[in-house]
Residue, then its C-alpha position, 0 to 999 in steps of 0.5 A: m487560474l487559482a479559482a479554476g484549480i480550486l473548482g477542479v479539485a472540488f469537482l474531482l473530490y466529489w467524484f472521489l467520495f462518490g467512488l468511495d461510496l460505490l466501493g463500499n456498497g459494491a464490496k458488500v454485495m460482491s462478498g455476498c452471503k459470506a462476510g469478509e470474503l473480499f479481504g479475508d475473513d476475521t482470521n488472525p493478525i498476520a493474515g490481516l497484516m499481509v493482506g494490507i501489504l499485498a493490497t497496497v503493493l498492487l494498488q500502489s496507494s495506501s490511501t486507496t487501500t485504507s479507503i477500501i478497508v474503512s469502507l468495508v468495516g461496519g459492525e455486524d453489517g460490515t464485511i470485516s471486523v474492527e480488529q481485523g481492519i486495524y491489522m490491515v491498515m498496519g499492512a497498508n502502512i508498510g505497503t505504501s513505502v514500496t513506491n518511493t523505493i521504486v523511485a530510488m531506482g531511477q538513480m541507478g546510473d550513479g552509484d553515489q546517488l543510488e546509495r543515498a537515494f535508496a537509503g532515503a527511501t528505505v528509511h521509510d520502510m525500516f520505520n514502518f517495519m519496526t513499528v509493526a514489529v513492536l505494535l502488532p504483538v502489543e495489539a494482538i495481546t492487549g488490544y491497545l489501539n482498539a481500546l483507545t479508539k473505541a474510547m474516543v468514539k464512545n460518545a458517538d455510538v449509535k443507539d438501537d434503531e438509530k443510524w449514524e450518517g456522516p455529513v459527506k454521506k448525505i452528499v454522495s448517497p443520493l447519486g450512489k443509490r441510483v447505482i446500487i443499494v445494499n440489502k443489509s438484512v441479508t447479512k443479518s439473516v445469514a448470520k442468524g442461520a438463514d440461507c442466502e437463497e431464501f431471498y431469491p428470486n425477486e417477486c415483482v409485479g409490474k415495474p420494479s419498485y420497493t412496493n411492487c417487489g413486495k419489500k423483499f429483495g436479494l443482495i441488491a435492494c430498492d430505495k425504501e424512502h423513494g421507492y425506485c430501484p437502482a441501475f444494477f437491480s434486476e428482478d430475475a437476478t440470482s445471488k450469483d448475478d447480484k455478486v457479479s453486479g457488485g464486482v462490476v460496481f467495485f471495479i468501476a469504483i476502483m477506476m474512479l478512485f484512481t482517476c480522481l486521485l490522479g486528477i486531484v494530485a495533478i492539479l494540486q501539484k501545479m498549484l502548490l509545486g513552487m510553494s511545496t519546494r520552498i517549504i521542503y528546502k526550509a524544512t531541512d534547517v528546522n527542528g525535527y518535530l516541526a519537520i514532522a508537522i511540515g511533512a504532515g501538512i504537505t501530505m494532507l495537501v497533496q493527499s498522498s504520502s507517496i508523492t511526498t516521499s517520492t519527491l524527497t527521495p531524489l533530493v536525498g540522492m542528490g545530497a540536497l537532503r540528509l538522511e537525518q532530515m528525511l526521516p522526520l519528513t517521512l514520519g509526517a507524511n505517515i500522519g498526513t496520509t491518514m486523513t484520507g481514511i478519516t475522510a472515507a469514514l465520513v462516507s460510511d454509515s458506521i462508527d466502526s469505520l471511524q474507529v479504524a481510521l483513528a487507529h491508523l492515525f494513532f498507530n503512526i503517532t505511537g510509532i513516532c513516540i517510540f522511535y523518534p524522541v530518543p536518539f538511540m531508538r532514532a538511530l535504529p531505522l537510520t542505521a538499517a537504511r544506511r546498510l541497505g544503501r551501501a548494499t546497492r554500491v556492492w550490487r546494483g541489482f539489490p533494490l530489485v531483489y529487496i522489493f521482490v522479496m520484502f513486498v511480494i515473497v514474504p507477504l505471500f508466504f506468511l499469508g499462505l502460512s496463516a491460512l493453514f492454521e485457519e483450516d478446520t482440518k488437523g492435517f493443515k494445522v500440522l503442516g503449518s506447525f511443521i513449516v514454522i519449525v523449519l522456518a525457525l531452524c532456517l533462520a537460526y542457521l542463517a544467523y549462525w552462518c552469518a556470525y560464525q561462518d563468514g556469511q556476510q563476507k560471502c554475500y558481499t563477495c557474491m554481490s561484488t562478482r555479480e556487479r563486476k560481471r554486470k559492469a563488464i557487460v555494460d562497458l564491453p561496447d566502449d572497450m571494443e571501440f577503444l581496442k579497435a582504435r588502438v589497433a588502428a593507431l598501431s597499424e598506422h604507426t608500424g605500417l602493417p598491411e591491412e590484412e595483418a591489421a584486420a587479423a590483429k583486430e580479430g585477435a583482439e576481439e577474440e581475446v576480449d570475448a575470452 
């Protein structure tokens, strides 16, 4: 059984890596002659952060998002820059916490469990939000993560006309080249002022091959070493056709990644479930730093921080795991999930990809160094999570509003706002500045309203009223049955005729409706 599980994981892992290879190539072809079109151009830190959040919320996997980002980064040939990739993985770190927040809603039936579970889930959110709030401006001003990781990969820098190829790339690229091959010279030429259409149409004589097509190709090329053309190559294709082909490959790769990740996780869960459960329960009594290591180890094994945190969340809801014990395990999960990005970097042919993957790792390590060792700093995410947990007791619908606002509305708003400042038109920049001023005034008024106009109590009253109405609607059928039973008992006791008893029941129903 164990041997079959290991073989199954190895088989799915190969196709997962193959999917990553297709993902990067498909994205580069799909972005066409405008580098960065897929995940946004090299714009600003806020835009990169919001793209990372939204992509992870949609894909429901930070592993997939970071794999995409790492695959798209690659120096002058890459779709996005290293700095932009760093901001995007920061966003992916925030987006991944939505999964266990959704899992916490599974305990809505019990108010106590929901409060504990939601606090256990959002402690992950609060840590990620606070870490980004500190490190995003630091990175924008100083380039801390960029400089640190650049120094780490300095000795691995490629020289002119030298291509660095990761060991995993050598395993998966032969099959990947049979599907699609990216003509990177198009991006280089366009960057120097050439027109993309200059590379079309392909002029092939006889059967398409590297030599028969005159060694001149559009976005999709043929293999230079072996001469064959990939499956998605078409000799009469236009630039639009090649971009569509790249999109198809990208979609196929996404499906492969999801399928393989699900398969790997399912197999590993069956192989490691009992052992993982024992480890989690032992972690509740160990030192916090050891708990971080345990959380990282479990996440490396199951290849998903969402699995680790989503498994722990119900335990917090049941009271088996205290919030103070939940925090270091989730911090370890943050570190463990970065291994997927590092693995993806091995598939890439660029040192820049490895730099972004390492930046993701050191982003989480730096956040832990800031918020965990000092008790005062450690209390910040714990206190914020407890307050959010108490809000669910006041109103059960709060988790839905929280998820929709924090992971959808806010990222979309700031992404749109940052886009206004990237436009060359002065009118858009003025509009963006006006929105920023209005937003600042609204936030200032909100703070004043909460502090000096009893805003918190008004919010509490509003949520309490909604919760009473919700509970009344839920309890209405049981209350009706109770009233009918009491009317029937009263009728039997007093000897009322059936007509009067029926009238009494109708009166009771009307009174309840009122």
